[in-house]
C-alpha positions as CSV (number, residue, x, y, z in Angstrom):
1,X,0.2,0.0,0.0
2,X,1.3,3.5,-1.1
3,X,1.4,6.1,2.2
4,X,-0.4,9.1,1.8
5,X,0.4,11.8,0.3
6,X,0.0,15.3,2.0
7,X,-2.7,18.4,0.7
8,X,-2.2,21.9,0.9
9,X,-3.8,25.1,0.0
10,X,-2.7,27.6,-2.2
11,X,-1.9,30.8,-0.1
12,X,-3.6,33.1,-2.9
13,X,-7.3,32.3,-2.1
14,X,-8.5,35.9,-1.8
15,X,-9.3,38.5,-4.6
16,X,-7.4,41.7,-4.8
17,X,-9.4,44.1,-3.2
18,X,-8.8,41.5,0.0
19,X,-6.4,42.6,2.2
20,X,-5.3,39.6,4.3
21,X,-2.1,39.4,6.4
22,X,0.3,36.2,6.4
23,X,-1.4,35.2,10.2
24,X,-4.9,36.0,8.5
25,X,-4.3,33.5,5.6
26,X,-2.6,31.0,7.8
27,X,-5.3,31.0,10.3
28,X,-7.8,30.6,7.6
29,X,-6.9,27.5,5.8
30,X,-5.7,26.0,9.5
31,X,-8.9,27.1,10.7
32,X,-11.0,25.1,7.7
33,X,-9.6,21.6,8.6
34,X,-8.8,20.4,5.2
35,X,-5.5,20.9,5.0
36,X,-1.7,19.8,6.5
37,X,0.0,22.7,4.8
38,X,-0.1,25.6,3.3
39,X,1.6,26.2,-0.7
40,X,3.2,29.5,-0.5
41,X,7.0,30.7,-1.0
42,X,6.4,33.6,0.4
43,X,8.0,37.1,-1.3
44,X,11.0,38.2,0.5
45,X,9.7,41.2,2.6
46,X,7.1,39.1,4.5
47,X,9.2,35.6,4.7
48,X,9.5,36.7,8.6
49,X,6.2,37.3,8.9
50,X,5.4,33.9,7.3
51,X,7.7,31.8,9.7
52,X,6.2,33.4,12.5
53,X,3.4,32.5,11.1
54,X,3.3,29.2,10.3
55,X,4.7,29.0,14.2
56,X,1.8,30.2,15.7
57,X,-0.6,28.1,13.4
58,X,1.2,25.1,13.0
59,X,0.8,25.4,9.6
60,X,4.2,24.1,7.6
61,X,4.9,26.0,4.1
62,X,6.1,22.4,2.4
63,X,5.3,23.7,-1.1
64,X,5.6,26.5,-3.3
65,X,5.6,28.2,-6.1
66,X,7.9,30.2,-8.4
67,X,8.3,31.1,-12.3
68,X,11.6,31.8,-14.0
69,X,12.4,33.3,-17.5
70,X,15.9,32.3,-19.1
71,X,18.1,35.1,-19.7
72,X,16.5,37.0,-17.1
73,X,16.3,35.8,-13.6
74,X,18.3,31.8,-13.4
75,X,19.8,33.6,-10.5
76,X,16.3,34.6,-9.1
77,X,15.8,31.2,-9.2
78,X,18.6,30.5,-7.1
79,X,17.8,32.9,-4.3
80,X,14.7,31.4,-4.3
81,X,15.5,28.2,-3.4
82,X,17.6,29.3,-0.7
83,X,14.5,31.0,0.4
84,X,12.3,27.7,0.0
85,X,15.1,26.1,2.8
86,X,15.2,28.9,4.9
87,X,11.5,29.1,5.0
88,X,11.8,24.6,5.6
89,X,10.0,23.9,2.2
90,X,10.5,20.3,1.2
91,X,9.3,21.4,-2.7
92,X,9.7,24.2,-4.9
93,X,7.7,24.1,-8.0
94,X,9.0,26.1,-11.1
95,X,7.0,27.7,-14.1
96,X,9.4,27.9,-16.7
97,X,8.6,30.4,-19.0
98,X,8.9,28.6,-23.3
99,X,10.3,32.0,-24.4
100,X,13.9,33.5,-23.0
101,X,14.1,36.8,-22.2
102,X,15.5,37.6,-25.7
103,X,12.4,35.9,-27.6
104,X,13.8,32.4,-28.4
105,X,12.2,29.3,-27.8
106,X,14.1,27.8,-24.8
107,X,15.9,24.4,-26.0
108,X,16.2,21.1,-24.7
109,X,19.3,22.1,-23.2
110,X,18.6,25.3,-21.5
111,X,15.8,23.2,-19.9
112,X,17.8,20.3,-19.0
113,X,20.8,22.4,-17.4
114,X,18.9,24.8,-15.3
115,X,16.9,22.2,-14.3
116,X,20.2,20.4,-13.2
117,X,21.9,23.6,-11.7
118,X,18.7,24.7,-9.6
119,X,17.9,21.1,-8.3
120,X,22.0,20.6,-6.6
121,X,21.2,23.7,-4.8
122,X,18.2,22.5,-3.7
123,X,19.4,18.7,-2.5
124,X,22.4,20.4,-1.0
125,X,19.5,22.4,1.0
126,X,17.1,19.5,1.4
127,X,14.6,21.1,-0.9
128,X,13.6,19.5,-4.1
129,X,12.8,21.3,-7.7
130,X,10.0,20.4,-9.6
131,X,9.3,22.0,-13.0
132,X,5.2,22.5,-14.0
133,X,2.8,21.4,-16.5
134,X,1.6,24.8,-17.0
135,X,0.5,27.0,-19.6
136,X,3.2,30.2,-20.5
137,X,5.8,27.5,-19.6
138,X,7.8,25.4,-22.0
139,X,5.6,22.0,-20.7
140,X,2.3,23.4,-22.7
141,X,4.6,22.5,-25.7
142,X,3.5,18.7,-24.4
143,X,5.1,17.0,-26.9
144,X,8.4,18.3,-25.3
145,X,7.5,17.0,-22.4
146,X,8.3,13.2,-22.0
147,X,11.3,13.5,-24.4
148,X,12.9,15.8,-22.0
149,X,12.6,13.3,-19.3
150,X,14.2,10.5,-20.5
151,X,16.9,12.8,-21.7
152,X,17.2,13.7,-18.1
153,X,16.9,10.2,-17.0
154,X,19.7,9.2,-19.8
155,X,21.8,12.0,-17.8
156,X,21.0,10.6,-14.3
157,X,18.9,13.5,-13.5
158,X,16.4,13.0,-10.8
159,X,13.8,14.5,-12.3
160,X,10.6,15.8,-10.8
161,X,7.8,17.3,-12.7
162,X,4.5,18.6,-11.2
163,X,1.1,17.8,-12.4
164,X,-1.9,20.4,-13.4
165,X,-3.6,18.7,-15.9
166,X,-6.4,21.5,-15.7
167,X,-3.8,22.7,-17.9
168,X,-4.5,20.5,-20.2
169,X,-8.3,19.7,-20.0
170,X,-9.2,23.6,-20.9
171,X,-7.5,22.8,-24.5
172,X,-10.1,19.5,-25.0
173,X,-12.3,20.6,-28.1
174,X,-10.6,24.3,-28.0
175,X,-8.6,23.9,-31.6
176,X,-7.3,27.2,-31.0
177,X,-5.6,26.2,-27.5
178,X,-4.3,23.0,-29.4
179,X,-2.4,25.3,-32.0
180,X,-0.9,26.8,-28.7
181,X,0.5,23.5,-28.1
182,X,1.0,22.7,-31.5
183,X,-0.5,19.8,-31.6
184,X,-4.1,20.5,-33.1
185,X,-3.0,18.0,-35.7
186,X,-2.1,15.3,-33.5
187,X,-5.4,15.7,-31.6
188,X,-7.9,15.4,-34.7
189,X,-5.7,12.4,-35.9
190,X,-6.5,10.1,-32.2
191,X,-2.3,10.1,-32.2
192,X,-2.2,12.4,-28.8
193,X,-4.9,12.3,-26.5
194,X,-6.0,15.0,-24.1
195,X,-9.7,13.1,-22.6
196,X,-8.6,11.4,-19.5
197,X,-11.2,9.3,-20.1
198,X,-9.5,7.7,-23.6
199,X,-6.9,5.2,-22.9
200,X,-3.1,6.6,-23.4
201,X,-4.2,10.2,-22.4
202,X,-1.1,12.7,-21.7
203,X,-2.2,12.4,-17.7
204,X,-1.2,8.6,-18.0
205,X,1.6,8.9,-19.9
206,X,3.3,11.4,-18.1
207,X,2.6,9.4,-14.7
208,X,3.8,6.2,-16.1
209,X,7.3,7.9,-16.3
210,X,7.2,8.0,-12.7
211,X,8.2,11.8,-12.3
212,X,5.0,13.1,-10.6
213,X,6.0,14.0,-6.8
214,X,3.7,17.3,-7.2
215,X,0.1,17.1,-8.1
216,X,-2.2,20.0,-7.9
217,X,-5.5,20.3,-8.6
218,X,-7.8,23.2,-10.4
219,X,-11.4,22.3,-11.3
220,X,-11.9,23.0,-15.2
221,X,-14.0,22.2,-17.9
222,X,-13.1,21.1,-21.6
223,X,-13.1,24.1,-23.9
224,X,-13.5,26.3,-20.2
225,X,-15.3,29.6,-20.9
226,X,-12.7,32.1,-20.7
227,X,-13.3,34.7,-17.7
228,X,-15.6,37.8,-18.7
229,X,-14.7,39.9,-15.6
230,X,-11.3,39.8,-16.2
231,X,-9.0,41.5,-18.9
232,X,-4.6,40.9,-19.0
233,X,-2.0,43.5,-17.9
234,X,-2.2,44.6,-21.6
235,X,-5.8,44.7,-21.9
236,X,-6.6,41.5,-23.5
237,X,-9.2,38.7,-22.8
238,X,-7.2,36.1,-20.4
239,X,-7.4,33.2,-20.4
240,X,-10.0,30.3,-19.4
241,X,-8.9,27.6,-17.0
242,X,-10.7,27.2,-14.1
243,X,-14.5,26.0,-13.5
244,X,-16.0,26.4,-10.0
245,X,-16.0,23.6,-8.2
246,X,-19.7,24.2,-6.8
247,X,-22.6,25.4,-7.8
248,X,-22.3,29.2,-7.5
249,X,-25.0,31.2,-6.1
250,X,-26.8,33.9,-8.4
251,X,-24.8,36.4,-9.6
252,X,-21.6,34.7,-8.6
253,X,-20.0,34.1,-11.7
254,X,-19.8,34.9,-15.7
255,X,-21.2,32.3,-17.1
256,X,-23.8,28.8,-16.5
257,X,-22.7,26.3,-14.5
258,X,-23.1,22.7,-14.9
259,X,-21.6,20.1,-12.1
260,X,-21.8,17.1,-15.4
261,X,-18.5,20.2,-16.6
262,X,-16.6,18.9,-13.7
263,X,-16.3,15.0,-14.6
264,X,-12.9,15.1,-16.6
265,X,-10.8,16.9,-13.8
266,X,-12.2,15.2,-11.6
267,X,-11.6,11.6,-13.6
268,X,-7.8,12.4,-14.6
269,X,-7.3,13.5,-10.7
270,X,-8.3,9.9,-9.8
271,X,-5.8,8.8,-12.5
272,X,-3.4,10.5,-10.4
273,X,-4.5,8.3,-7.3
274,X,-5.0,5.5,-8.8
275,X,-1.9,5.0,-10.3
276,X,0.0,5.8,-6.9
277,X,-2.1,3.3,-5.3
278,X,-1.1,0.9,-7.4
279,X,2.4,1.6,-8.6
280,X,4.7,1.0,-5.6
281,X,7.4,2.9,-7.1
282,X,5.1,6.4,-7.6
283,X,7.4,9.1,-6.2
284,X,3.8,10.8,-5.3
285,X,4.2,13.1,-2.1
286,X,2.0,16.4,-2.4
287,X,-1.1,17.5,-3.4
288,X,-2.6,21.0,-3.5
289,X,-6.0,23.0,-4.8
290,X,-5.4,25.8,-7.0
291,X,-8.5,28.2,-7.5
292,X,-6.8,31.6,-7.3
293,X,-7.4,35.0,-8.5
294,X,-5.7,35.8,-11.3
295,X,-7.3,36.3,-14.9
296,X,-6.9,33.4,-16.5
297,X,-8.8,31.8,-13.5
298,X,-11.0,33.4,-10.6
299,X,-10.2,36.9,-11.1
300,X,-13.1,38.8,-9.3
301,X,-15.5,35.6,-8.9
302,X,-18.6,36.5,-6.4
303,X,-18.1,33.6,-4.6
304,X,-15.4,32.0,-1.6
305,X,-12.3,30.7,-3.6
306,X,-11.2,29.6,-0.8
307,X,-14.5,27.5,0.5
308,X,-14.0,26.1,-3.2
309,X,-10.6,24.9,-2.5
310,X,-11.8,23.4,0.9
311,X,-14.3,21.8,-1.3
312,X,-12.1,20.5,-3.4
313,X,-9.9,19.2,-0.4
314,X,-12.3,17.5,0.6
315,X,-13.2,16.1,-2.4
316,X,-9.9,14.4,-2.3
317,X,-9.1,13.3,0.6
318,X,-12.9,11.1,0.1
319,X,-11.9,10.0,-3.1
320,X,-8.8,9.1,-2.3
321,X,-10.5,7.0,0.9
322,X,-12.6,5.3,-1.1
323,X,-10.2,3.9,-3.8
324,X,-7.9,3.2,-0.9
325,X,-10.5,1.4,0.3
326,X,-11.4,-0.9,-2.7
327,X,-8.1,-1.4,-3.1
328,X,-7.8,-3.4,0.0
329,X,-10.8,-5.5,-0.3
330,X,-9.2,-6.7,-3.5
331,X,-10.6,-5.3,-6.0
332,X,-8.8,-4.1,-9.1
333,X,-8.4,-1.0,-9.8
334,X,-8.9,0.3,-13.9
335,X,-5.1,2.7,-13.9
């Protein structure tokens, strides 16, 4: 029987106008009773405040996120690794941008070399580094992911991949978004499968590589509606990569809501859990819920993002316990 994973909550669960102190954030997550930890790499000016809040609430910062662009902030990434160690983090998740600061699409060697550099420092400090499947990052070109995993393995690199399959599901039935990932023709031909209900899908492919140590759950629907209540900093329309987990009240969301739209994202996360349960080599240790107020996601939503994160966490824990019971009873799980 595989070990349980820890369930964390994103720190970023409040709208921009909702000003919360670090202690208030930690208290809110703790008081929900749904989480083992908070996912947060604090900005440097408030690191000490967050360490104090963590100690006061007993809620650790086990994982956290940062972004990086080659040619601009590789050194900043190393600072983030050191700061992660400072707050006693175990895993730092990195969103590595698709394009370098000079505009070129980053190469396999650039990705691998940066990972080696960051992870070597991290390992010396007790922090594992992971690269995330995320839009606007190299992993949005899904065809690159498995080959790079294997290149790293061939070089003896202990690579870790953060799996957020919401960044795949929202492209189902959306040819415009599929073109951004350079796979419209392959999806049409059935040689690349996005749908987690179909055998041979990308979620299964990446899990089978044995590198998913960290998984993020964000409810999302296929061909998700864009966020009509937000704009990008340049004034353009954002994408839509978040769907309410519970039925919103009147006026709380910009689009119609149907419970069945959540089926694909739930099934993808069941794949993650079934794989972990039935594979002794699965490295999965950490899971977080990721309903956040950024433009592509839940900016200006009128419902409580924290309440929806809590509902996600309770669903994950319930499903995990259910799957464990089935497995312990000797019933085969469809993985």
